[in-house]
C-alpha positions, 0 to 999 in steps of 0.5 A: 258503358258511358251510361251506366257510369253516368247513372252508377252514383244515382242507384249507388245511392238507391242501393245504400238506401236499401242497405241502411234499411237493413242495417241499422235500426231506423225504423219505419218511422224515420224512413217515412218521415224522410220521404214526407220531407222529400216529397213535401218539401225538398223536391217541391223546392227544386222543381221550383228552383230550376224552373224558375231559372229557365225560360219557357217556351213552345219548344215545350210542347212536342215534350209534353205530347211525347210523354201522353202518347207513351203513358198512353200507349202504356194504359192500352198496353196494359188494358188489352191483356186483362181477360187474359189474367184471372186477376180479381178486378181490384187486383188488376185496378191496383196492378194496372197503374204500375204500367205507366206511373213513374217515378219522379225522384230517380227521373229528375236526379237522371236529368239532373245528372245528365243536363243540369238545371235544364235538365231539372226543368224539363223534367220537372215540367213534364213530370208537373204535367203528367201527374193529372193524366196518371192520377186519372187513370189510376183513381179511376181504375180504382175508384170503384173500391175507395173514396178517393177523387182525382181532384182530391189527389191532385190537391194534395200532390206537392209536385203537380202544386209546384209545377203550377207554381213555378209556371205561374212564376216563370211566364209571369217575369217574376224574379226570385229575390236572392236570399229566397233563391239560396234558400231554395238552392240548399233545399234542392242540394239535398233532395236528390241524394235523400230521395234516392235514399228514400227509394232504395228503402223502400224496396221490398221483394219479399212474399208470394204473389203465385204463378198467375201473378208472377205472370201478370206482373212480368207483362206489365214490368215488361210495359214499363220498363220496355214498351213505354220507353220505345213508344216514346222513342218512336213518338220523339223522333217523329215530333223531332225532339232532340237534345236535352227534350229527347234525353228527357222524354226517353228517360221519363218513360223509362222510370220505373214505378213510383212509390205512391202507386203503392200508397193509393192501392192501400188508400183505396182498399187495393191489392197493396202487397203485390203493387209493393213487389212490382215497384221494387221489382221495377226499380231493381230492373230499371237500373239496368233498363235505363241505362241501356235506353240512354246507350242506344240514343248513340245508336238509334239517333 
């Protein structure tokens, strides 16, 4: 119950975004603009603001190893059942990424709620470090159906770039001028609320995916919301993670699929309709599974 109450304000913002999309005639152009603002300006400012305030040490290596192991395990589980589903190659390639890609907006919001600036810094480092792995796998699987390359995707990913700049700034011991820090702080304050509203506004569960599609979708959802967090929990315990890093590793693995999976599938000629359904379903189901995973910390730690 405590885990549910802790995350309730963030999930309420997601549902409010869904309601605003339906009740207010703001249109796709408005919500696309909001998402771009959050993605390219507000969340990079949030990451930089948090990561430059938190000293970085080698203690983060087990955290990164846990995140990579959880993603690799989810990828393997998704690949193993490929012969079992009568999906076209492009449809499988599109849905494959839904088994391991993560919603950074929700991750940073939950990390901030649990551990403040330290949680944001740890989640930002993990998210930024896992972006190349996620893009490598997703783009690689879809590469036969488009011209997008991994490096082009990374070069356009503001969260990855913000992580690189923040790491360089932090490791270089550079100070952040007070006016600039206050400016970034104002942007960071708006990032989480607008980001979660945009997540809710993007939810779409309409459209038939067929019986075979439902079975495959159910499997990918189970991998993302159940198997991947379990792998992270097991690896984190073996790696000796605790406190902020354990919570961040678990939250990261339990996050629903990112909306960028739909964008990538559309741009590379994939099955955008089924990916959109999976993203929406994982987000709504994640409102139940994520608090449950957080609740297990007290019983399984």
